[in-house]
C-alpha positions as CSV (number, residue, x, y, z in Angstrom):
1,M,0.0,0.0,0.0
2,P,1.5,3.4,-1.0
3,T,2.3,5.9,1.7
4,P,-0.6,8.4,2.0
5,T,0.2,12.0,1.0
6,T,0.0,14.9,3.5
7,A,-3.0,16.2,1.6
8,D,-4.7,12.8,1.9
9,L,-4.1,12.6,5.6
10,I,-5.3,16.1,6.2
11,E,-8.5,15.4,4.3
12,R,-9.2,12.2,6.2
13,R,-8.4,13.8,9.5
14,A,-10.9,16.6,8.9
15,R,-13.6,14.2,7.7
16,L,-13.2,11.6,10.5
17,L,-12.1,13.7,13.5
18,G,-14.1,16.9,12.9
19,P,-13.1,20.6,13.2
20,S,-11.9,20.9,16.8
21,Y,-8.5,19.3,16.3
22,R,-5.5,21.5,15.3
23,L,-2.2,20.7,13.6
24,F,1.2,22.2,14.1
25,Y,3.0,24.2,11.3
26,D,1.9,25.6,8.0
27,E,3.1,22.3,6.5
28,P,1.9,19.6,9.0
29,L,4.5,17.0,10.0
30,H,3.9,13.3,9.5
31,P,6.3,11.4,11.8
32,V,6.3,7.6,11.5
33,R,9.1,6.8,14.0
34,G,10.9,8.3,17.0
35,E,14.2,7.6,18.7
36,G,15.8,9.7,21.4
37,V,15.6,13.3,20.5
38,W,14.7,12.6,16.8
39,L,11.5,12.1,14.9
40,F,11.5,10.6,11.4
41,D,9.0,11.3,8.7
42,A,7.6,8.9,6.1
43,E,10.5,9.8,3.7
44,G,13.1,9.0,6.3
45,R,14.0,12.6,7.0
46,R,14.9,13.3,10.7
47,Y,13.8,16.2,12.8
48,L,15.4,17.4,16.0
49,D,12.6,17.5,18.6
50,A,13.2,20.5,20.8
51,Y,9.5,20.7,21.9
52,N,8.3,17.4,23.2
53,N,8.3,17.4,27.0
54,V,6.0,14.4,27.1
55,V,8.7,11.9,26.1
56,C,11.0,13.3,28.8
57,V,13.5,10.4,28.6
58,G,13.4,10.4,24.7
59,H,11.2,8.8,22.1
60,A,10.8,5.0,22.3
61,H,13.2,4.6,25.2
62,P,14.0,0.9,25.3
63,K,13.7,0.5,29.1
64,V,10.3,2.1,29.2
65,V,9.1,0.1,26.1
66,E,10.4,-3.1,27.7
67,A,8.7,-2.4,31.1
68,I,5.3,-1.7,29.4
69,A,5.5,-4.8,27.2
70,R,6.6,-7.1,30.1
71,Q,3.8,-5.9,32.4
72,A,1.2,-6.0,29.7
73,A,2.1,-9.6,29.0
74,T,1.6,-10.5,32.7
75,L,-1.4,-8.5,34.2
76,N,-3.3,-5.3,33.7
77,T,-6.3,-4.5,35.8
78,H,-7.7,-1.7,38.0
79,T,-6.9,-0.4,41.5
80,R,-9.9,-2.1,43.2
81,Y,-7.6,-5.2,43.5
82,L,-4.4,-5.3,45.5
83,H,-1.3,-4.9,43.4
84,K,2.3,-4.2,44.6
85,G,3.2,-2.1,41.6
86,V,1.1,0.9,42.5
87,L,2.4,0.9,46.1
88,D,6.0,0.6,45.0
89,Y,5.7,3.5,42.6
90,A,3.7,5.7,45.2
91,E,6.6,5.2,47.7
92,R,9.2,6.2,45.1
93,L,7.2,9.2,43.9
94,L,6.5,10.5,47.3
95,A,10.1,10.2,48.3
96,T,10.9,12.9,45.6
97,L,8.5,15.3,47.2
98,P,8.3,17.3,50.5
99,A,7.6,15.0,53.5
100,E,4.3,16.9,54.1
101,L,2.8,15.3,51.0
102,G,1.9,11.9,52.3
103,H,-0.7,10.6,49.8
104,A,-0.6,9.8,46.1
105,V,-3.6,9.4,43.8
106,F,-3.2,8.2,40.2
107,T,-5.2,9.2,37.1
108,C,-4.7,8.9,33.3
109,T,-4.2,12.5,32.3
110,G,-3.0,15.8,33.8
111,S,-6.5,17.2,33.2
112,E,-7.9,14.5,35.4
113,A,-5.3,15.2,38.0
114,N,-6.0,18.9,38.1
115,D,-9.7,18.3,38.1
116,L,-9.4,16.0,41.1
117,A,-7.1,18.6,42.8
118,L,-9.8,21.2,42.5
119,R,-12.4,18.8,43.9
120,I,-10.1,18.1,46.9
121,A,-9.3,21.7,47.5
122,R,-13.0,22.8,47.4
123,T,-14.0,20.0,49.7
124,H,-11.2,20.8,52.2
125,T,-11.8,24.6,52.2
126,G,-15.5,24.8,51.7
127,G,-14.8,27.4,49.1
128,Q,-15.2,27.5,45.4
129,G,-12.9,30.4,44.2
130,V,-9.9,29.6,42.0
131,I,-7.0,32.0,41.1
132,I,-5.0,31.4,38.0
133,T,-2.7,33.5,35.8
134,N,-3.9,35.5,32.8
135,F,-3.1,33.0,30.0
136,A,-2.9,29.8,32.0
137,Y,-3.6,26.3,30.7
138,H,-4.6,23.6,33.2
139,G,-6.7,21.0,31.3
140,V,-9.7,20.2,29.2
141,T,-12.4,19.0,31.6
142,A,-15.3,21.4,32.1
143,S,-14.0,22.7,35.4
144,L,-10.5,23.2,33.9
145,A,-11.5,24.6,30.6
146,E,-13.1,27.5,32.5
147,A,-9.8,28.0,34.3
148,S,-7.6,27.8,31.1
149,P,-7.8,31.1,29.2
150,S,-5.1,29.9,26.8
151,L,-7.8,27.7,25.2
152,G,-9.0,30.7,23.4
153,R,-11.3,33.7,23.7
154,Y,-14.5,31.7,23.1
155,V,-13.9,29.7,26.3
156,Q,-15.5,31.7,29.1
157,L,-13.9,31.9,32.5
158,G,-15.9,30.4,35.3
159,E,-17.8,32.6,37.7
160,T,-15.6,31.5,40.5
161,V,-12.3,31.9,38.6
162,R,-10.1,35.0,38.9
163,T,-6.9,35.8,37.0
164,V,-3.7,37.6,37.9
165,A,-0.9,38.9,35.9
166,P,2.0,36.4,35.5
167,P,5.3,37.1,37.3
168,D,7.0,38.8,34.4
169,G,10.1,40.3,36.0
170,D,13.3,38.5,35.0
171,D,15.2,41.7,35.8
172,L,13.7,42.1,39.3
173,D,14.9,40.6,42.6
174,A,12.8,37.8,44.2
175,G,11.5,40.0,46.9
176,T,10.2,42.7,44.6
177,L,8.7,40.3,42.1
178,G,7.2,38.2,44.9
179,R,5.5,41.2,46.4
180,R,4.1,42.2,43.0
181,F,2.7,38.7,42.2
182,A,1.3,38.3,45.8
183,D,-0.4,41.7,45.5
184,G,-2.2,40.4,42.4
185,V,-3.2,37.3,44.2
186,R,-4.5,39.4,47.2
187,G,-6.5,41.6,44.7
188,A,-8.1,38.4,43.2
189,I,-8.9,37.1,46.7
190,A,-10.6,40.4,47.6
191,D,-12.6,40.4,44.3
192,L,-13.8,36.8,45.1
193,Q,-14.8,37.8,48.6
194,A,-16.6,40.9,47.4
195,A,-18.7,38.6,45.2
196,G,-19.4,36.3,48.2
197,I,-17.1,33.6,47.0
198,R,-14.7,31.9,49.4
199,P,-11.3,31.2,47.9
200,A,-10.4,27.6,47.5
201,A,-7.1,27.5,45.7
202,L,-4.2,29.3,43.9
203,L,-3.5,27.0,40.9
204,V,-0.3,27.8,39.0
205,D,2.0,26.0,36.5
206,T,5.3,26.7,38.3
207,V,7.1,27.8,35.1
208,F,4.1,29.8,33.8
209,S,4.6,28.1,30.5
210,S,1.5,29.3,28.6
211,D,1.9,32.8,30.0
212,G,5.3,33.0,28.4
213,I,7.8,31.0,30.6
214,F,8.6,33.0,33.7
215,T,11.1,31.1,35.8
216,G,13.1,33.7,37.7
217,P,14.3,34.8,40.0
218,R,14.1,31.8,42.3
219,G,12.0,32.2,45.5
220,F,9.4,34.6,44.3
221,L,6.4,32.3,44.8
222,Q,6.4,32.2,48.6
223,P,4.5,35.5,49.3
224,A,1.7,34.4,46.9
225,V,1.4,31.0,48.6
226,D,1.2,32.8,52.0
227,A,-1.5,35.1,50.6
228,I,-3.8,32.2,49.5
229,R,-3.3,30.3,52.8
230,E,-4.1,33.4,54.9
231,A,-7.4,33.6,53.0
232,G,-8.2,29.9,53.9
233,G,-7.2,28.5,50.5
234,V,-4.6,26.0,49.4
235,F,-1.7,26.1,46.9
236,I,-1.9,23.7,44.0
237,A,1.4,23.4,42.0
238,D,0.7,22.2,38.5
239,E,3.9,20.3,37.7
240,V,2.6,18.7,34.5
241,Q,5.1,20.6,32.5
242,P,8.0,21.6,34.8
243,G,8.2,18.4,36.9
244,F,10.5,15.4,36.7
245,G,13.8,17.2,36.6
246,R,13.1,19.5,33.6
247,T,14.3,22.7,35.3
248,G,17.6,21.2,36.2
249,E,17.8,23.1,39.5
250,A,15.2,20.9,41.2
251,F,13.2,17.8,40.5
252,W,10.0,19.8,40.8
253,G,9.4,23.4,39.6
254,F,8.0,24.5,42.9
255,A,11.1,23.4,44.7
256,R,13.1,26.2,43.0
257,H,11.1,28.6,45.1
258,G,11.5,26.8,48.4
259,V,7.7,26.3,48.9
260,A,5.8,23.1,49.9
261,P,2.5,22.9,48.1
262,D,-0.7,21.5,49.5
263,I,-1.3,19.6,46.3
264,V,1.0,18.7,43.5
265,T,-0.4,17.6,40.1
266,M,1.6,15.8,37.4
267,G,1.1,14.2,34.1
268,K,2.6,14.0,30.5
269,P,6.3,13.2,31.2
270,M,5.4,10.8,34.0
271,G,5.1,7.8,31.7
272,N,7.1,9.1,28.7
273,G,4.0,9.2,26.6
274,H,2.1,6.4,28.2
275,P,-1.1,7.9,29.6
276,V,-0.4,8.1,33.3
277,A,-0.8,11.1,35.7
278,G,-1.6,11.8,39.3
279,L,-1.3,14.0,42.3
280,A,0.3,14.1,45.7
281,V,-1.5,15.8,48.6
282,R,-1.1,16.6,52.3
283,P,-3.1,14.0,54.3
284,E,-5.0,16.7,56.2
285,V,-6.1,18.3,52.9
286,M,-7.2,15.0,51.6
287,A,-9.1,13.9,54.7
288,A,-12.5,15.7,54.1
289,F,-12.6,14.5,50.5
290,G,-11.8,10.9,51.6
291,R,-14.7,11.0,54.1
292,Q,-17.3,12.5,51.8
293,C,-16.4,11.0,48.5
294,R,-14.8,8.0,46.9
295,Y,-12.4,8.2,44.0
296,F,-12.2,5.4,41.4
297,N,-10.4,5.6,38.1
298,T,-10.6,2.4,36.1
299,F,-7.1,2.8,34.5
300,G,-5.5,5.3,36.9
301,G,-2.7,3.5,38.6
302,N,-3.1,0.3,36.6
303,P,-0.1,-2.1,36.6
304,V,1.1,-1.3,33.1
305,S,1.0,2.5,33.8
306,M,2.9,2.0,37.1
307,A,5.5,-0.1,35.2
308,A,5.9,2.7,32.7
309,A,6.2,5.4,35.4
310,G,8.6,3.3,37.4
311,A,10.9,2.8,34.3
312,V,10.8,6.6,33.7
313,L,12.0,7.2,37.3
314,D,14.7,4.6,36.8
315,V,16.0,6.3,33.6
316,L,15.8,9.8,35.1
317,Q,17.7,8.8,38.3
318,Q,20.2,6.3,36.9
319,G,21.0,8.5,33.9
320,A,21.4,11.7,36.0
321,L,19.0,13.5,33.6
322,Q,18.2,16.3,36.0
323,A,21.9,17.2,36.0
324,N,22.0,16.9,32.2
325,A,19.0,19.3,32.0
326,Q,21.0,21.8,34.1
327,G,24.2,21.5,32.2
328,V,22.8,21.3,28.6
329,G,20.2,24.0,29.5
330,D,22.9,26.4,30.6
331,H,24.9,25.7,27.5
332,L,21.8,26.2,25.3
333,M,20.8,29.5,27.0
334,A,24.3,30.8,26.6
335,G,24.2,30.1,22.9
336,L,20.8,31.7,22.5
337,R,22.0,34.8,24.4
338,Q,24.9,35.1,21.9
339,L,22.3,35.0,19.1
340,A,20.5,37.9,20.8
341,E,23.6,40.0,20.4
342,K,23.4,39.3,16.7
343,H,19.7,39.4,16.0
344,A,17.6,42.4,17.2
345,L,14.5,40.3,16.9
346,I,15.5,38.4,20.1
347,G,14.5,40.2,23.3
348,Q,14.8,38.2,26.4
349,V,16.1,34.6,26.8
350,R,14.8,33.1,30.0
351,G,14.3,29.7,31.5
352,A,15.6,27.0,33.8
353,G,17.3,23.8,32.7
354,L,15.6,22.5,29.6
355,F,12.6,24.8,29.7
356,I,13.5,27.9,27.9
357,G,11.6,30.8,26.3
358,V,13.0,33.1,23.6
359,E,11.0,36.3,23.4
360,L,10.8,37.8,19.9
361,V,10.2,41.5,19.8
362,T,10.0,44.2,17.2
363,D,11.2,46.8,19.7
364,R,13.4,45.7,22.6
365,A,12.8,48.8,24.7
366,R,9.0,48.4,24.5
367,R,9.1,44.6,24.3
368,T,6.6,44.8,21.4
369,P,5.5,41.2,20.5
370,A,6.8,40.0,17.2
371,T,3.9,37.6,16.6
372,A,4.1,37.3,12.9
373,E,7.8,36.9,12.9
374,A,7.6,34.2,15.6
375,A,5.2,32.2,13.3
376,R,7.7,32.5,10.5
377,V,10.5,31.4,12.7
378,V,8.7,28.3,13.9
379,N,7.7,27.3,10.4
380,G,11.2,28.1,9.1
381,L,12.7,25.9,11.7
382,R,10.3,23.1,10.9
383,Q,11.4,23.3,7.2
384,A,15.0,23.2,8.4
385,G,14.5,20.1,10.5
386,V,14.1,21.5,14.0
387,L,10.7,21.3,15.9
388,L,9.5,23.8,18.5
389,S,6.5,26.1,19.0
390,A,5.5,29.5,20.4
391,T,3.8,30.4,23.6
392,G,2.5,33.5,25.4
393,E,-0.7,35.5,24.9
394,A,0.7,37.1,21.8
395,A,2.3,33.8,20.6
396,H,5.7,35.5,20.2
397,I,7.8,33.5,22.6
398,L,9.7,30.5,21.2
399,K,9.1,27.5,23.6
400,L,12.0,25.1,23.9
401,R,11.4,22.0,26.1
402,P,13.2,19.0,24.5
403,P,13.5,15.5,25.9
404,L,15.9,15.4,28.8
405,V,18.4,13.3,26.9
406,F,19.2,16.4,24.8
407,E,23.0,16.8,24.5
408,R,25.3,19.8,23.8
409,A,25.6,18.8,20.2
410,H,21.8,18.9,19.8
411,A,21.8,22.3,21.5
412,D,24.5,23.6,19.1
413,L,22.5,22.3,16.1
414,L,19.4,24.1,17.4
415,V,21.2,27.4,17.9
416,Q,22.9,27.2,14.5
417,T,19.6,26.4,12.7
418,L,17.8,29.2,14.5
419,D,20.7,31.6,13.5
420,D,20.2,30.5,9.9
421,V,16.4,31.0,10.0
422,L,16.7,34.4,11.6
423,A,19.2,35.5,9.0
424,R,16.8,34.6,6.2
425,L,13.8,36.6,7.7
């Protein structure tokens, strides 16, 4: 059977899947195989994947593949039966987190994890109000879509949701930025209370990925956490994107700020592409939910998912991939900052480890978003064999979050290719 053309696949996709799905790039990519940091298309051309944080230990990692196959050939069932695998993984996962977080609950997706976190927070506090950042993304369930403004202007924020400006202040000290962000949170709390809504949670992605990747300086989150707790709410750290060693400086994004969340949610990288996610929670925060509700997820925490997640932890820890993220990330940011001296289109370069944002601007002094130029860069890189995307409310910030097996040679190739694409604009 001949390989289908791109046009054929696009037509079938639109006909069979409907209008709500979206594709990357002006010329959509058709990968047929992945290995490490590379994707290969139907013609055998390889692409450097500088975007895919889901496969955190690399595409088709043999240890993860083998663990999934071995467990699938033995047993796969739900958590209403006893199974040692889910307990072994829970112990290992909780050991990476602050001691205050004593319970783990497993789901299939990060959206499910965040949805459950909100249910737990609301049951514990008796409140309903949720505070997020201006262009946050937290999931696709009904309760999270209304707390994910990055889904688009046609998705309405919930009546109990309030937004605050993200902590955009790479040039500020932690104290100043922390006070500014906490003032925004306190303003949102006051607005909720004025409407008769009790605050339940501050929910943030701890690298503020959809807002534009705001990672520094370290330590600025504590005043905002203090503010929500003073109001009777809890702090939920959404670690779906920054977790599992990606920031290099810490295994979890929140740990860079020296805070201990009440709930931590996780997903995507947890199983290297296998659909496994979950949360960790303080026992006292979980207690009311446990008394009043039951939680059952047919596939959350199943033996195959736990085998996949355990293999990912093995690779992360035995391969020292957190340290690799730090070293290669520093090298990559240094190269990108050198490009900024050459290309006026690059404004700020910011990030931590292998989670980096490159802000493109038409005027550095005013930080005027270069939205159209960013789209041309992303598509130019795709044509040149490097895959990444753009983020931020104006879609003008290049988002780099490659698999954690990225090496210096891959970083150099990325920088050189970006240099070439910028030179051709």
